[in-house]
N, C-alpha and C positions, 0 to 999 in steps of 0.2 A: 590336367594330371591324366594320361590316357595308358589303361592296359590294353596288352594285345596277347592273347596265345596263340603261339606259333611255335610248331617244334622246330623247324628248318630256318627261318627266319634269322639273319642277325639282329641281335638285341640290343638298341639303343638306350644308354640311361643316362647318359648328360649332353648337352647340347647347348653351347654357348654362342655368343657373337661378339666379336671385341673388333672396332673398330682402330685401325692405324692410321692416323693423319701422315704420320713421317713416310711409312710405307705405303701409303695410298692402297691398303687391302685392308681385308677383315679377315679374321681366323674362325673357323668352326672346330669346335669340340663336340666331336662325336664317335659313334661305332664303339661302345663299350658292351660288354656281352654280359648276360646274365640269365641263366636257366632258360627256362620259355617263355620266358616275358618280356615285352618292350616297353616302357616308360620314356616319354620325349617330353619336354619342358624345355623353356629359353630362361638364361640366366642374363642378365646385363652385365656388362663389363664394371668391376669392381665386386661385386656380388660373389658368396662362395657357397658352394654345395658342401652338404655333410654327407654325401653317398658313400655307405662304408664297403669299399672296392674289396676288402680281403676277405669279406663274406662270399664275393662271389667264386663262379668257379674259373672263369677267365675274364680280364679285362685290359681292353685296349684304348689309347687315345690318339686320335686322329686331328693334325693340324691342317687346314686347308686354306691357301691361299689365292684368295679370288679377287679379280679386277672390280674395284667400285663402280669403273665409270666406262666409255666407250674409248678406246684408243685407235690408232691407224691399223693394228694387226691383232686386235679380238676386241667384240663386244663385251658390255659390261656383263661381270657377273661368269666370266670366262677364269678356269683355275688353270694357275699359272704355276701351283707346285704344291707337293702335301708331305708330311712327315706324320712316321706314325713311332708309338710310343708303347712298348707291351709294359703295363702296370702290372700284370698280373699273368704270368703263362697259364696254358691248360695243362692239367695233371691227367696224363694216361691211365685208363681203367685200370685196375689192379685184379687177375683173373682172381676167384674166391678157391680156394683148395678143398678138395671133397672127394669121395669114392664115387666111382660112374660104374656103369655096366662096361662089360668087355665082354664081349665073345668073339674065338679066334679057331681060322683052321689053318691050314696049308700055304692058304695064297693071302686071305685079308685077315686084319683085324676091324671088328666092327665095335666102337665105341659109342654107349648112350647116356646121355642126361637129360633127364627130362622128355619133352618133345624132340630134342636136336639129335642126330646121329650122323657119324662120321665113319667113314669105311676106309680104311688106310691098305694100299696095294702094297705088301711087304715085299716083293721079290724086286718091285720098281722104286721100293722106297718114298712114297707119295702119296696124298689124299688124292682117292679117285671120288669123292662124293659126300657132298654135305646137305642134310636134308633137314629142314625145319617146318616145324608144323605139318609134315606129308608133303613141303614142296621141296623138289630138288635144288639145289642152288649151284652146280656145276654141271656144265657139259663136257666138260674135259678135265683131269687129272692138276692138280696146282705144280707147278713145274717151274725150276729156275732158268732165268734168262739175263743175258750177259749183251745181246745185239739188239741195236738201234738203229732205225731208217739211216743213212747217210744224208746231209744236210748240203746246201749247196756249197758250202766253201769244200766239201770233200772234208779236209782233216786227214786223220787217220785212217781213214776207211780203206783206203787200199789197204793197208797193214792187216786190217781185219778181216779183210776177203781171204789174205793170204794164210790166214792161221783158221778160217772157216769158222769164224765168230758167228756167221748168220746161221748155219748150221749146228750150233753147239748145243750139246745136250746133256742130259744127268746119267751117269753108271754110279747103279747102287751095289756096292761089295759087302754091305752086312746089315741087317737089321734086327734090331732086340728089343722086343715088347715087355715093357714090366709094368705091373700093378703094384700101387702105392695107396696110403693112406690119402694123399695129397691128390689121387686122381692116375691115371694113366700116361706114361713115358716111352715113347718110341725113341730109340737111339739108331741112327743111321751114320753110314761111313759112306762118300759118295764124292765121286769127281765130275769135272764140265768142262767138255771141251769139243771141238769139232771133229769129223770125222775124217782118218788118216793122218791126224796130227796127235803128239800129246798132249793129254788135259791140263788143263790151265790154272785149275784150281782144284784142289782137294779138300775136303770140309769134312767137318763133325757134323751135323743137322739133327737137334732135336726137338721133338714134338711132345707138349704135354697138354694133356683133354684134361679139365677140371668141370667140377661139378655145376658151375653155372653156365656150359655149355661151350667155353670158350677153346680156342686152342693156340697155343704160344707156340711160334714156331722160333729156334733159337742156331743160328748161323756163324760157326765157328771155322774161317778158311784161311787157305795159305796157298800163295800165287807163287808160280814157278818163278825161277830168277830172270830167267830171259823171255820175258812178256811185253809186250807193249802194253800201253796204257789202256786199259778199257772201255769200251762204248757206255756201260751199265753193269750195274749187279743188283738182279732183286729177284723177284716172283712174277710168273704171269698166271690167271685166270680165265676161263672163259666162263659166263654166266648166261642163262636161258634168255632167247631173247626181250621177256616179259621185264626181266630187269634194267627198263631204262632210265630209272628215275636216280639222280646222283646228287649228294651233297657234301661237301667239303669243309673244312676250316684250314686252310691254306693261303696262299697267294692267288689270287685270282682279279678278276672273272676270266682274264685271258690267260692264255698259255705263259709259264714263267717256270723258268731255269735259273741253274746257278749262277748264271753270267749274266741275264738278263729278267730279272725278277724286281727290279726297285721301280719298274714303272706300274707295276700291281699293288694290290691294297690286300695286306692281310686281312680276313674277315669268313665268315662263315655264308658260303655261296650253294647256290640250288640251281640245275641244268639238267641235262639229259645226257645221253653218252651219243646221239645223234647231234646234239649241240656244240658236244666238247670237241669241236675239231675246227681246223685252221686250213683252209681252203688253198693253200698254195698254187701257185698254176703248174709248177711240177711237184710233185707230192714228196715231203720230208718229214724227217721228226716233228711232232706239233702235240699241244693239246696237254703236255703235263703240267704237273701244277707243285712247285719248289715248294718246301717250309709246309708242308700237309701234318696238322697236328690230328686230323682224325679225318677219314671220310665214310661215308655208306654208298651202297648201289643196292637197289633194292625194287620191287613191284610192289604189288596194290595188296599182295598178301605177305611178303616175308622179303628179307636183305640181309647182305651181310655187312657189318662195320669192319673198320681196319684201323687199328693204332700201332704208334710204332713201340717198341719192347727195347730196352737200353739205349736208346736216343730221344733228342728231340724232337726231331720231325722224320721227314719221308719225301721222297717223290711219289706223284700219286697220279693216274691218268686212267680214264676209261672211254673208250670209243668203239668204235665198230669195223675197226681197221687190225692188222698186226701190222709190223714193221715190216715183214716180208713182202705183204702186199704193198705197202708205198713204195717199197723199193723197187718192185717190179713194173708198178706203173708210171707210164712217162708223164700223164698230164692229168690234172684232177676231174676234169670231166669223164674219164676213162673209169673212174674206181667205182667200183659195186660194192656196197656196203654187207657185212657179214649180219646173220640176225643176229648172231651171239653178241653179248657186251664183253668186248677184251679188257681186262681189270690189268693193270701194272702197278706193282707194289716197289718200288726203286728205293733201296739203301741210297744208292750215288748215282748220278750220270755225271759222264764229263761233259764239259761245257760245251755249248753249241759251237763257239768260236775256237775252243781249244787254245786259246792265245796266252802265252806268259805273262802275266802281270806282276814284274819282280817285288815292289813295292806294296802289292796288293795284300792285305791282312786274310783275303779270302783265297788266296792263291792256290793253298794246299786242297780246296775243297772243290776246284774247277778239272781236277785232273783224277782219274783213280789210278794213280802208280802206287800204291800201297801192295804191299807184299802180304799184309796179316788184314783180314777181315772179320769182322765182328758185328754183327745187328739181330734184331728180330723183328716180327711182328707179332700182333694178338689179333686173332679172326675171330669175329662175335655174332653169330646167328641172331636174327632176331623176327618175330611175327610184329607185323602191323597193326 
C-alpha cells in the first residue's frame, strides 16, 4: 500500500482488474479521488474493498475496456472504450460570511479581507484589481463575454457578426455599494451588446465580498426576444504572465465541449496555459473544458480558484490567445501568444456543431436560446 502527498494530482483509491473471457477484455477500476493523498492497491476478481466512499470529497469509478491479445487492428493493451460513474460529485465551496474592510471614493470601492484586496470600478461596474499577498492577479478588469472564435463549419457566425457580438461590451446603468454583517455587496444593473446594435442582454449582477477573501458573482439576465442563439455566456479575465500553471477538475486532458466531451475523462488535470491549446491549421475556438467543477490558475506565489455558484459545473479555458486573435489569424503558425493568461469562465457555450438532435436528452444544452440567464461564480484568491 502506497501513500503519496500531492496537491494537484488525481487521487487513485481503488484499482482492480477483472478478466472477462466472453468479452475477451479486462476491466480496470480506477480514478477515485480523495483529498490530497493517493492509495493504490490491487484486488482480485471476486474480492471486495471496504473503502468508505461517503467520506471522500469526490469519488469517480472508471471502467476501462482493454484488449488482452494482439488483433489485426490493435496491439494487446489497446483501450477499446471506457465508462465513468460519479459515485460522489464534488461539492462546491461555500464562502464564509463576515465583516470586511471597505474603503470608498467617487470612482472606486476597495474591499480588504486579510491579505486579499479587491478594487471595484463603480462607473464601469466591474472588478479592476485583485491583490493577494502583495501580488496583483489581474492585468485587466473582469468583463462579460458572449463571443467565441468561429469554427470550420461556421454555423451561426455570420449572424453573430451582423449583431456585432465580436465587439460586445458591458454598459453599466447603476452601481450600489452596501455594507452588511455578511460582507460587502455591490449591486449593478448592466447591458451587454455590440456597437450600433441594441443590447442583447439586460442583467442584474451582484458581487459579494466575504471574510474568507472570496467574491461571489451572481448574474440574473434577460435576453431580448429577437436574438439569435448566443455563442457563449460567461466572463473573461486577463492574469499576469507568471500565472502559467493550470489545474482543473473537469473533462480532459484534451478539449471538451457540450457536444464533444464523451471521448474525454472526468478527472483532476494539470497543464499550463501554453499547452492548453489545440493547434488547428486554421485557428478556431479550442481548449475549453466542459463539465469543470473547479479550476485554478496560479504562479509560484499566488493564484485564483474558480468554482460554480448555483450550478453543477461550468466551461473553463486558460490560454494565451483571445477569441478575436484566433478569428483574425489565418494560419496556426502566424499566431503570436500574449504574455497574459486569458481565462474564460463560461456558464454555457453553444455546441461546436450547432446541430439539432431531436431525440438527444442533452439537446437543450447544446444551444443557448433561453431568454432567462441565471448563473454565478466564486472566485477565491490563494497564496502558494
